[in-house]
All heavy atoms as an XYZ file, in Angstrom:
795
protein
N     146.113    141.075     97.851
C     146.630    139.818     97.318
C     146.981    138.901     98.493
O     147.574    139.323     99.483
C     147.901    140.087     96.488
C     148.508    138.825     96.021
S     150.039    139.042     95.139
C     149.426    139.290     93.480
N     146.622    137.644     98.436
C     146.931    136.664     99.457
C     148.204    135.895     99.011
O     148.170    135.154     98.083
C     145.788    135.744     99.645
C     144.545    136.463    100.106
C     143.242    135.603     99.970
N     143.432    134.246    100.305
C     142.807    133.569    101.312
N     142.021    134.226    102.088
N     142.965    132.296    101.548
N     149.300    136.117     99.767
C     150.551    135.562     99.419
C     150.969    134.529    100.459
O     150.895    134.765    101.684
C     151.650    136.621     99.268
O     151.259    137.584     98.293
C     152.997    136.024     98.912
N     151.525    133.380     99.931
C     152.051    132.331    100.855
C     153.402    131.972    100.225
O     153.555    131.805     99.074
C     151.157    131.132    100.876
C     151.747    129.977    101.682
C     149.763    131.487    101.455
N     154.426    131.877    101.080
C     155.762    131.511    100.671
C     155.961    130.031    101.004
O     155.618    129.592    102.093
C     156.849    132.335    101.371
C     158.199    131.866    101.005
C     156.634    133.840    100.983
N     156.536    129.261    100.091
C     156.870    127.826    100.358
C     158.350    127.609    100.151
O     158.931    127.940     99.132
C     156.085    126.955     99.400
N     158.997    127.015    101.185
C     160.384    126.653    101.173
C     160.365    125.105    101.253
O     160.000    124.547    102.260
C     161.200    127.257    102.277
C     161.130    128.816    102.123
C     162.618    126.823    102.260
C     161.733    129.589    103.242
N     160.824    124.470    100.182
C     160.788    122.960    100.137
C     162.137    122.407     99.750
O     162.937    123.104     99.165
C     159.662    122.462     99.106
C     158.298    122.908     99.593
C     159.974    122.971     97.724
N     162.323    121.178    100.075
C     163.578    120.476     99.757
C     163.882    119.345    100.638
O     163.075    119.063    101.521
N     165.011    118.696    100.482
C     165.367    117.457    101.276
C     165.629    117.766    102.756
O     165.966    118.919    103.068
C     166.540    116.885    100.552
C     167.151    118.012     99.820
C     166.051    118.945     99.468
N     165.497    116.710    103.547
C     165.848    116.827    105.004
C     167.255    117.358    105.212
O     168.184    116.972    104.447
C     165.685    115.448    105.636
O     164.415    114.993    105.443
C     166.040    115.468    107.102
N     167.438    118.160    106.169
C     168.682    118.768    106.548
C     169.346    119.640    105.524
O     170.574    119.739    105.438
C     169.638    117.676    107.080
N     168.608    120.251    104.687
C     169.172    121.175    103.670
C     169.168    122.630    104.056
O     169.550    123.506    103.289
C     168.371    120.973    102.312
O     167.039    121.337    102.450
N     168.699    122.908    105.287
C     168.708    124.274    105.759
C     167.363    125.028    105.596
O     167.234    126.233    105.815
N     166.320    124.294    105.176
C     164.990    124.938    104.985
C     164.458    125.584    106.261
O     163.991    126.722    106.236
C     163.932    123.869    104.557
C     164.211    123.178    103.294
C     163.112    122.172    102.998
C     162.881    121.109    104.045
N     163.978    120.142    104.264
N     164.546    124.895    107.424
C     163.919    125.403    108.639
C     164.582    126.704    109.060
O     163.905    127.655    109.466
C     164.065    124.347    109.765
O     163.312    123.255    109.428
N     165.892    126.789    109.000
C     166.571    127.999    109.370
C     166.216    129.169    108.457
O     165.902    130.279    108.897
C     168.129    127.815    109.330
C     168.899    128.988    109.813
C     170.380    128.792    109.810
O     170.835    127.630    109.666
O     171.113    129.782    110.089
N     166.166    128.934    107.154
C     165.802    129.909    106.197
C     164.394    130.377    106.393
O     164.050    131.607    106.433
C     166.004    129.359    104.761
C     165.489    130.373    103.642
C     166.282    131.679    103.663
C     165.630    129.720    102.288
N     163.498    129.448    106.633
C     162.048    129.711    106.871
C     161.881    130.596    108.082
O     161.110    131.549    108.149
C     161.243    128.427    107.004
N     162.581    130.252    109.180
C     162.525    130.987    110.421
C     163.002    132.495    110.253
O     162.346    133.393    110.716
C     163.304    130.315    111.550
N     164.111    132.579    109.525
C     164.612    133.936    109.267
C     163.625    134.765    108.450
O     163.371    135.941    108.694
C     165.945    133.920    108.539
C     167.159    133.355    109.383
C     168.356    133.161    108.496
C     167.486    134.413    110.489
N     163.091    134.142    107.394
C     162.119    134.831    106.509
C     160.841    135.174    107.264
O     160.338    136.343    107.167
C     161.798    133.992    105.313
C     160.830    134.599    104.280
C     161.402    135.937    103.714
C     160.617    133.612    103.146
N     160.320    134.235    108.050
C     159.109    134.536    108.824
C     159.371    135.633    109.816
O     158.460    136.554    110.027
C     158.614    133.282    109.541
N     160.547    135.638    110.446
C     160.841    136.739    111.408
C     160.799    138.048    110.616
O     160.228    139.015    111.076
C     162.204    136.471    112.057
C     162.557    137.519    112.975
N     163.353    138.615    112.647
C     162.303    137.678    114.297
C     163.468    139.368    113.656
N     162.901    138.811    114.729
N     161.489    138.157    109.527
C     161.553    139.359    108.689
C     160.101    139.790    108.262
O     159.875    141.045    108.168
C     162.455    139.211    107.505
C     163.916    139.170    107.836
O     164.268    139.500    109.012
O     164.750    138.856    106.969
N     159.256    138.855    107.958
C     157.910    139.181    107.480
C     156.948    139.413    108.676
O     155.787    139.786    108.442
C     157.396    137.994    106.649
C     158.026    137.765    105.350
C     157.573    136.471    104.661
C     157.848    138.987    104.393
N     157.371    139.098    109.893
C     156.470    139.226    111.002
C     155.391    138.184    111.016
O     154.267    138.432    111.384
N     155.710    136.982    110.536
C     154.736    135.940    110.449
C     155.217    134.658    111.093
O     156.126    134.697    111.908
C     154.474    135.652    108.923
O     155.607    135.225    108.262
N     154.566    133.531    110.803
C     154.932    132.214    111.399
C     155.251    131.207    110.327
O     154.808    131.371    109.202
C     153.748    131.753    112.222
C     153.353    132.578    113.401
C     152.221    132.018    114.194
N     152.494    130.696    114.724
C     153.085    130.482    115.886
N     153.571    131.482    116.618
N     153.264    129.232    116.312
N     155.985    130.210    110.701
C     156.249    129.090    109.844
C     155.248    127.972    110.008
O     154.932    127.678    111.161
C     157.658    128.527    110.069
C     157.937    127.287    109.216
C     158.770    129.587    109.812
N     154.703    127.451    108.963
C     153.857    126.294    109.036
C     154.560    125.128    108.498
O     154.889    125.119    107.299
C     152.522    126.539    108.230
C     151.609    125.341    108.358
C     151.775    127.795    108.742
N     154.920    124.176    109.302
C     155.608    122.986    108.873
C     154.689    122.144    107.962
O     153.554    121.834    108.316
C     156.113    122.130    110.017
O     156.658    120.915    109.599
N     155.171    121.700    106.813
C     154.489    120.835    105.914
C     155.222    119.555    105.782
O     155.336    118.992    104.672
C     154.104    121.482    104.582
C     153.105    122.630    104.746
C     155.311    122.026    103.865
N     155.779    119.051    106.895
C     156.542    117.825    106.893
C     155.662    116.700    107.406
O     155.036    116.841    108.478
C     157.791    117.995    107.791
C     158.682    116.876    107.748
O     158.356    115.835    108.431
O     159.706    116.879    107.028
N     155.693    115.569    106.755
C     154.789    114.441    107.107
C     155.200    113.756    108.455
O     154.344    113.095    109.055
C     154.785    113.375    106.018
O     156.060    112.837    105.868
N     156.400    113.865    108.908
C     156.788    113.145    110.083
C     156.933    114.080    111.301
O     156.787    113.659    112.466
C     158.157    112.462    109.842
C     158.124    111.464    108.712
S     156.720    110.364    108.704
C     157.012    109.338    110.054
N     157.158    115.402    111.092
C     157.312    116.357    112.211
C     155.944    116.581    112.956
O     155.970    117.093    114.085
C     157.906    117.604    111.727
C     159.351    117.456    111.300
C     160.028    118.785    111.055
O     159.511    119.877    111.382
N     161.197    118.742    110.506
N     154.913    116.170    112.374
C     153.575    116.279    113.050
C     153.518    115.345    114.302
O     152.747    115.660    115.268
C     152.391    115.989    112.149
C     152.280    116.978    111.038
C     152.350    114.566    111.656
N     154.346    114.310    114.334
C     154.218    113.317    115.380
C     155.163    113.660    116.599
O     156.346    113.861    116.412
C     154.598    111.930    114.893
C     153.586    111.420    113.880
C     153.926    111.431    112.532
C     152.369    110.963    114.247
C     152.988    110.942    111.582
C     151.444    110.467    113.334
C     151.809    110.463    112.015
O     150.888    109.969    111.069
N     154.534    113.722    117.830
C     155.344    113.806    119.023
C     156.140    112.571    119.188
O     155.654    111.497    118.993
C     154.387    114.028    120.260
C     153.834    115.370    120.414
C     153.088    115.562    121.687
N     151.753    114.923    121.659
C     150.658    115.495    121.091
N     150.760    116.622    120.465
N     149.561    114.827    121.136
N     157.422    112.769    119.543
C     158.256    111.608    119.780
C     159.055    111.217    118.526
O     159.952    110.368    118.665
N     158.742    111.751    117.387
C     159.474    111.428    116.152
C     160.540    112.496    115.948
O     160.608    113.164    114.977
C     158.543    111.429    114.938
C     157.769    110.262    114.545
S     158.765    108.815    114.236
C     158.799    108.814    112.522
N     161.499    112.534    116.886
C     162.512    113.550    116.786
C     163.739    113.084    116.013
O     164.385    113.879    115.368
C     162.914    114.012    118.220
C     161.780    114.666    118.909
O     160.742    115.064    118.258
O     161.826    114.791    120.130
N     164.079    111.839    116.134
C     165.282    111.318    115.444
C     164.945    111.059    114.003
O     163.962    110.463    113.605
C     165.743    109.972    116.070
C     166.147    110.261    117.580
C     166.879    109.342    115.302
C     166.420    108.966    118.345
N     165.750    111.632    113.107
C     165.635    111.488    111.659
C     164.699    112.431    110.997
O     164.531    112.409    109.822
N     164.068    113.339    111.781
C     163.092    114.276    111.172
C     163.749    115.759    111.088
O     163.090    116.634    110.496
C     161.839    114.409    111.945
O     162.099    114.803    113.315
C     161.053    113.049    111.964
N     164.871    115.928    111.709
C     165.541    117.235    111.728
C     164.633    118.350    112.271
O     164.614    119.446    111.730
C     166.076    117.632    110.365
N     163.829    117.969    113.291
C     162.969    118.995    113.941
C     163.780    120.156    114.556
O     164.907    119.907    115.059
C     162.146    118.347    115.081
C     160.929    117.581    114.649
C     160.150    117.142    115.871
C     159.069    116.178    115.510
N     158.396    115.681    116.660
N     163.228    121.284    114.504
C     163.785    122.428    115.208
C     163.708    122.068    116.675
O     162.658    121.581    117.118
C     163.006    123.714    114.907
C     163.476    124.885    115.743
C     163.144    124.058    113.371
N     164.733    122.364    117.478
C     164.651    122.113    118.961
C     163.486    122.836    119.523
O     163.075    123.916    119.074
C     165.964    122.594    119.467
C     166.920    122.675    118.264
C     166.048    122.929    117.116
N     162.888    122.268    120.639
C     161.742    122.897    121.252
C     161.940    124.400    121.584
O     160.993    125.189    121.481
C     161.563    122.091    122.558
C     162.096    120.740    122.197
C     163.241    121.038    121.274
N     163.115    124.799    121.905
C     163.420    126.191    122.276
C     163.263    127.115    121.037
O     163.106    128.326    121.202
C     164.816    126.352    122.797
O     165.768    125.949    121.896
N     163.235    126.580    119.842
C     163.133    127.378    118.598
C     161.827    127.309    117.910
O     161.716    127.692    116.778
N     160.831    126.755    118.562
C     159.488    126.510    117.997
C     158.440    127.563    118.324
O     157.250    127.308    118.074
C     158.975    125.169    118.369
C     159.860    124.015    117.873
C     159.196    122.665    118.187
N     160.231    121.651    118.034
C     160.099    120.468    118.576
N     159.039    120.088    119.232
N     161.080    119.543    118.379
N     158.822    128.693    118.870
C     157.816    129.661    119.294
C     157.001    130.163    118.094
O     155.795    130.447    118.261
C     158.496    130.896    119.930
C     159.240    130.571    121.256
C     160.666    130.095    120.953
O     161.109    130.030    119.853
N     161.399    129.768    122.027
N     157.540    130.246    116.896
C     156.856    130.824    115.793
C     156.672    129.709    114.718
O     156.826    129.966    113.525
C     157.616    131.994    115.131
C     157.831    133.131    116.117
C     156.507    133.780    116.525
O     155.607    133.893    115.671
O     156.346    134.122    117.739
N     156.368    128.481    115.204
C     156.293    127.304    114.320
C     154.945    126.564    114.605
O     154.696    126.226    115.708
C     157.477    126.393    114.570
C     157.563    125.121    113.726
C     157.715    125.444    112.234
C     158.807    124.348    114.144
N     154.204    126.342    113.531
C     152.977    125.605    113.616
C     153.125    124.228    113.023
O     153.949    123.991    112.123
C     151.836    126.358    112.930
C     151.550    127.722    113.582
O     151.557    127.777    114.787
O     151.266    128.704    112.819
N     152.255    123.275    113.390
C     152.091    121.942    112.811
C     153.299    120.996    113.115
O     153.590    120.144    112.318
C     151.902    122.014    111.310
C     150.538    122.697    110.980
S     149.037    121.965    111.787
C     149.023    120.355    111.150
N     153.921    121.210    114.282
C     154.984    120.269    114.746
C     154.493    119.737    116.089
O     153.964    120.479    116.906
C     156.356    121.026    114.921
C     157.351    120.071    115.580
C     156.808    121.404    113.544
N     154.635    118.394    116.266
C     154.177    117.743    117.490
C     152.693    117.917    117.749
O     152.308    118.183    118.895
C     154.979    118.225    118.727
C     156.444    117.748    118.697
O     156.760    116.775    117.864
O     157.290    118.311    119.396
N     151.910    117.736    116.716
C     150.433    117.966    116.902
C     149.675    116.677    117.264
O     148.516    116.742    117.636
C     149.787    118.574    115.638
C     150.358    119.901    115.397
C     149.910    117.697    114.470
N     150.311    115.534    117.131
C     149.645    114.238    117.483
C     150.614    113.204    117.945
O     151.803    113.250    117.646
C     148.779    113.750    116.309
S     149.722    113.192    114.899
N     150.057    112.234    118.676
C     150.877    111.120    119.145
C     151.084    110.062    118.053
O     150.254    109.974    117.136
C     150.183    110.448    120.385
C     150.180    111.337    121.562
O     151.198    111.983    121.851
O     149.209    111.327    122.305
N     152.142    109.269    118.171
C     152.362    108.226    117.238
C     151.237    107.259    117.097
O     151.042    106.632    116.058
C     153.670    107.477    117.604
C     154.977    108.252    117.344
C     156.094    107.555    117.969
C     155.179    108.397    115.886
N     150.486    107.039    118.208
C     149.416    106.054    118.197
C     148.139    106.538    117.538
O     147.205    105.845    117.358
C     149.075    105.611    119.604
O     148.678    106.742    120.353
N     148.094    107.838    117.197
C     146.862    108.419    116.557
C     146.762    108.068    115.076
O     147.778    108.028    114.384
C     146.901    109.977    116.709
S     146.746    110.548    118.395
N     145.531    107.922    114.657
C     145.217    107.874    113.222
C     145.316    109.285    112.726
O     144.623    110.185    113.203
C     143.811    107.262    112.978
C     143.773    105.798    113.193
O     144.794    105.149    113.099
O     142.686    105.308    113.494
N     146.165    109.476    111.719
C     146.368    110.834    111.190
C     146.407    110.751    109.696
O     146.971    109.782    109.170
C     147.609    111.493    111.771
C     147.653    112.984    111.697
C     146.865    113.725    112.561
C     148.431    113.650    110.772
C     146.860    115.085    112.490
C     148.474    115.047    110.717
C     147.678    115.722    111.575
O     147.705    117.121    111.509
N     145.891    111.692    109.012
C     145.828    111.547    107.527
C     146.248    112.897    106.902
O     146.284    113.951    107.556
C     144.375    111.303    107.078
O     143.518    112.375    107.394
N     146.503    112.850    105.610
C     146.859    114.090    104.834
C     145.635    115.013    104.892
O     145.803    116.207    105.056
C     147.216    113.714    103.400
C     147.359    114.970    102.548
C     148.494    112.889    103.319
N     144.458    114.480    104.807
C     143.248    115.320    104.814
C     143.109    116.083    106.174
O     142.875    117.264    106.181
C     141.985    114.450    104.699
C     140.694    115.251    104.635
C     139.456    114.302    104.454
O     139.572    113.106    104.632
O     138.427    114.902    104.216
N     143.348    115.455    107.259
C     143.337    116.086    108.558
C     144.402    117.062    108.670
O     144.248    118.189    109.095
C     143.458    115.051    109.690
C     143.421    115.585    111.100
C     142.175    116.374    111.308
C     143.522    114.427    112.101
N     145.670    116.689    108.228
C     146.807    117.678    108.197
C     146.422    118.883    107.430
O     146.666    119.998    107.917
C     148.079    116.954    107.633
C     149.220    117.962    107.558
C     150.062    118.126    108.599
C     149.373    118.748    106.425
C     151.073    119.063    108.560
C     150.387    119.703    106.372
C     151.186    119.838    107.423
N     145.966    118.717    106.212
C     145.713    119.917    105.388
C     144.608    120.759    105.959
O     144.703    122.008    105.942
C     145.295    119.440    103.967
C     146.487    119.022    103.187
C     146.189    118.783    101.725
O     145.006    118.791    101.316
N     147.181    118.524    100.906
N     143.625    120.213    106.659
C     142.603    121.015    107.291
C     143.225    121.848    108.438
O     142.913    123.029    108.534
C     141.533    120.045    107.871
O     140.586    120.746    108.579
N     144.005    121.227    109.239
C     144.643    121.948    110.358
C     145.674    122.942    109.875
O     145.756    124.056    110.362
C     145.332    120.948    111.330
C     144.306    120.072    112.060
C     144.970    119.015    112.937
O     146.088    118.544    112.660
N     144.237    118.552    113.910
N     146.514    122.561    108.887
C     147.473    123.525    108.305
C     146.819    124.695    107.637
O     147.282    125.852    107.765
C     148.406    122.782    107.350
N     145.738    124.449    106.935
C     145.025    125.556    106.279
C     144.426    126.513    107.285
O     144.462    127.692    107.052
C     143.872    125.042    105.410
C     144.341    124.483    104.041
C     143.197    124.122    103.130
N     143.700    123.708    101.905
C     143.441    122.510    101.291
N     142.643    121.687    101.905
N     143.987    122.244    100.129
N     144.032    125.997    108.446
C     143.549    126.879    109.512
C     144.700    127.783    110.000
O     144.474    128.965    110.252
C     142.976    126.123    110.630
N     145.875    127.241    110.116
C     147.075    128.040    110.522
C     147.348    129.113    109.454
O     147.606    130.280    109.777
C     148.297    127.162    110.693
S     148.191    125.966    112.033
N     147.324    128.701    108.208
C     147.624    129.647    107.058
C     146.493    130.739    107.073
O     146.801    131.938    106.967
C     147.703    128.894    105.770
C     147.671    129.863    104.581
C     148.971    128.052    105.690
N     145.259    130.298    107.120
C     144.150    131.304    107.060
C     144.171    132.302    108.176
O     143.858    133.415    107.992
C     142.757    130.547    107.029
C     142.541    129.823    105.713
O     143.309    130.159    104.693
O     141.716    128.946    105.632
N     144.616    131.780    109.395
C     144.640    132.762    110.512
C     145.667    133.827    110.280
O     145.513    134.973    110.647
C     145.005    131.938    111.783
N     146.813    133.449    109.664
C     147.814    134.461    109.363
C     147.331    135.414    108.270
O     147.468    136.639    108.343
C     149.107    133.822    108.932
C     149.827    133.146    110.035
C     151.227    132.755    109.641
O     152.087    133.578    109.371
N     151.532    131.433    109.683
N     146.781    134.859    107.186
C     146.243    135.709    106.127
C     145.185    136.626    106.566
O     145.140    137.771    106.129
C     145.720    134.788    104.969
C     146.768    133.955    104.204
C     146.022    132.992    103.286
C     147.719    134.811    103.468
N     144.409    136.225    107.500
C     143.334    137.053    108.019
C     143.785    138.297    108.779
O     143.151    139.366    108.854
C     142.412    136.283    108.974
N     145.046    138.179    109.240
C     145.671    139.382    109.956
C     146.707    140.060    109.068
O     147.426    140.912    109.541
C     146.362    138.926    111.249
O     147.366    137.951    110.987
C     145.314    138.316    112.211
N     146.713    139.704    107.763
C     147.574    140.445    106.831
C     149.018    139.942    106.829
O     149.872    140.574    106.145
N     149.270    138.796    107.475
C     150.640    138.290    107.451
C     150.822    137.289    106.316
O     149.861    136.794    105.736
C     150.948    137.578    108.787
C     150.952    138.624    109.933
C     151.291    137.895    111.302
N     150.075    137.189    111.702
C     150.047    136.235    112.576
N     151.185    135.864    113.212
N     148.908    135.628    112.934
N     152.086    137.060    105.966
C     152.424    136.115    104.925
C     152.978    134.808    105.531
O     154.080    134.827    105.979
C     153.502    136.731    103.969
O     153.001    137.954    103.441
C     153.893    135.798    102.879
N     152.165    133.779    105.532
C     152.650    132.487    106.074
C     153.836    131.895    105.237
O     153.935    132.120    104.029
C     151.451    131.554    105.985
C     150.310    132.428    105.627
C     150.859    133.624    104.991
N     154.744    131.255    105.988
C     155.876    130.589    105.372
C     155.749    129.140    105.550
O     155.850    128.683    106.673
C     157.224    131.149    105.941
C     158.402    130.384    105.291
C     157.352    132.653    105.793
N     155.496    128.361    104.464
C     155.395    126.946    104.550
C     156.775    126.286    104.351
O     157.499    126.820    103.560
C     154.441    126.426    103.468
C     153.035    127.061    103.376
C     152.224    126.434    102.280
C     152.311    127.006    104.682
N     157.048    125.313    105.143
C     158.367    124.761    105.074
C     158.329    123.254    105.261
O     157.702    122.750    106.199
C     159.260    125.335    106.213
S     160.938    124.675    106.308
N     158.881    122.518    104.309
C     158.957    121.037    104.432
C     159.485    120.369    103.227
O     159.742    121.023    102.232
N     159.626    119.043    103.356
C     160.127    118.272    102.203
C     159.182    117.338    101.593
O     159.545    116.578    100.771
N     157.934    117.345    102.056
C     156.975    116.320    101.626
C     155.957    117.026    100.706
O     155.071    117.744    101.164
C     156.276    115.680    102.821
O     157.223    115.168    103.725
C     155.358    114.533    102.355
N     156.044    116.773     99.399
C     155.143    117.373     98.493
C     153.697    117.103     98.757
O     152.834    117.932     98.544
N     153.382    115.896     99.234
C     151.996    115.569     99.544
C     151.370    116.428    100.615
O     150.213    116.694    100.661
C     151.960    114.056     99.985
C     150.526    113.451    100.298
C     149.675    113.519     99.025
C     150.713    112.029    100.758
N     152.212    116.929    101.507
C     151.700    117.716    102.645
C     151.728    119.250    102.246
O     151.211    120.085    103.014
C     152.499    117.493    103.880
C     152.004    116.269    104.660
C     151.868    115.075    104.065
C     151.659    116.426    105.982
C     151.398    114.005    104.770
C     151.142    115.318    106.713
C     151.038    114.064    106.096
O     150.558    113.003    106.733
N     152.362    119.610    101.170
C     152.365    121.014    100.717
C     151.005    121.463    100.345
O     150.336    120.781     99.534
C     153.387    121.194     99.625
C     153.571    122.678     99.166
C     154.107    123.555    100.231
C     154.479    122.635     97.944
N     150.535    122.552    100.817
C     149.210    123.063    100.475
C     149.260    123.750     99.164
O     150.034    124.643     98.914
C     148.747    124.063    101.556
C     148.838    123.577    102.977
C     148.420    124.732    103.928
C     147.897    122.343    103.145
N     148.347    123.433     98.303
C     148.180    124.170     97.018
C     146.841    124.929     97.189
O     145.779    124.363     97.381
C     148.045    123.177     95.851
S     149.636    122.307     95.598
N     146.924    126.190     97.040
C     145.755    126.986     97.207
C     145.399    127.792     95.925
O     146.220    128.440     95.361
C     145.967    127.992     98.327
C     146.237    127.361     99.695
C     146.398    128.358    100.746
N     145.158    129.078    100.981
C     144.193    128.732    101.768
N     144.215    127.609    102.437
N     143.152    129.509    101.906
N     144.202    127.511     95.428
C     143.752    128.191     94.202
C     142.826    129.354     94.596
O     142.513    129.527     95.704
N     142.422    130.089     93.657
C     141.525    131.189     93.811
C     140.240    130.668     94.492
O     139.728    129.594     94.079
C     141.158    131.903     92.493
C     142.325    132.734     91.945
C     142.752    133.861     92.920
O     141.867    134.500     93.480
O     143.976    134.027     93.112
N     139.691    131.389     95.408
C     138.458    130.981     96.079
C     138.583    129.941     97.108
O     137.608    129.496     97.642
N     139.790    129.521     97.430
C     139.985    128.478     98.442
C     140.627    129.081     99.685
O     141.249    130.046     99.675
C     140.889    127.375     97.923
C     140.247    126.584     96.858
C     141.113    125.464     96.443
N     141.569    124.724     97.622
C     141.635    123.447     97.746
N     141.205    122.722     96.735
N     142.086    122.847     98.772
């Protein structure tokens, strides 16, 4: 069975801390599904985990503010992060507050 955990909710509600603890317990990584945390330099107002706490975190600071970036590109990159974990038997932990960026995976996808 391919399992993915999603922790969602408003900014600064404790999602990141919970996701990090759960990922640690599962031996997996957190995949951020936040629409603003993908941008380098967007640290104020995004409640990003400090750089020292990002060792097991994917999809944060992946592009510059000047880059054209889309939900389609985000989902492609985030799915690659999720698929890499699933391929090794780990359970990815998705974390974020933006429903548009949350990955929905159906059978055969």
